[in-house]
Steps between C-alpha positions, in 0.01 A plus 500: 500500500545164674710509817755250369549700182533824697766346724695380197484844339624659824796262510590574138469876548695503826780285358542737207492815711729368774740385229498840330474740794598304811294450813524858625435640153173312459168595656186298563313743277739430211464125545122527505499725192725268299296196606177691433356400838373676809788574737307340786550161332874523566432519873236229471724250320841586644464732799693788345796590281762360737322167531450485124871554444584228750258254339674557167853480641491205738398234242783627279756448777348163593551380143848654484621325816339174393721507190809570713419213738412254224808582293735437791349174624691173492848412382660656195795407283588861420435797727576729206225345287257509791568872542440565130176300509379700799580831328319387184189396692485824701542709185218306333276539805550876512443532126173308538393742777667805349285780644489352850876439494559865413246605762657308788862577410415870490338477843800317647707816451293666776501439874161398635349245735384296203846501339663393828250215527576390143873508570462301821262244350620451142821682412691375803411146396618574145826640641549191718443261207731691266771519766478125555526437126806724467666341803435155354664608175805621692514182707498288184762718336264617223502861620793716598509611861362852522283689753168314485281802571635690199452200274136468609440872450642478147299188410182660628568813297527284186161348585308817589658785302302456175173514694601771743610741225332391174490856366878524531540180298258624235611862469876449528547165324169425325467180701157388614470232773162398359642407157511125424878471459605735779546235770720273286725785385522654844567163663785428259661827606449417869662160447807654336538753782457244779737251336773764477437659839399214726560155355830328575506316167572814299839631397445826686650397833728801486193720553381311808418704807786551745408648839 
């Protein structure tokens, strides 16, 4: 087997197994068996299981943060519409990389050096950008004044939940994030919730947060 083909098969096998079983639940032997390669090739191409996982995860986060940065660049007429566009793009990105999205979100529930590095490098930047967007919406009067950190936590849960717990969606509600119409239907629900809960232009001011 050619080296390039072997490396590709290792990546495919590892992505599937990490997605299904998590990092700790996957062994080098299982990756090699699924890829039908000698286990020594994993060390040769990647250095080991940890390095393989990192080489799969980091490009995902690089692309994720690039979308966040690009979506929030420049002036905007409506902060609300910019937020909805960002959510749509991040949902589409995770759907495109479904197995890796599930893989990394699962790993983020654990405490490890790698997870702390990801939080410091990528997720803190995401938090900062979302906080700035929410604060801009409040400053312009588009969003009701509420604790910013809780708003960001809720927005991020909208973005990541389908990919963190796909089996829950499928088993409990027969919803599949990989289906063609899922994003549009899910996004419409998110819009309705955010408009009622956060946006100042709705008629639900009586439900606004009061400290």
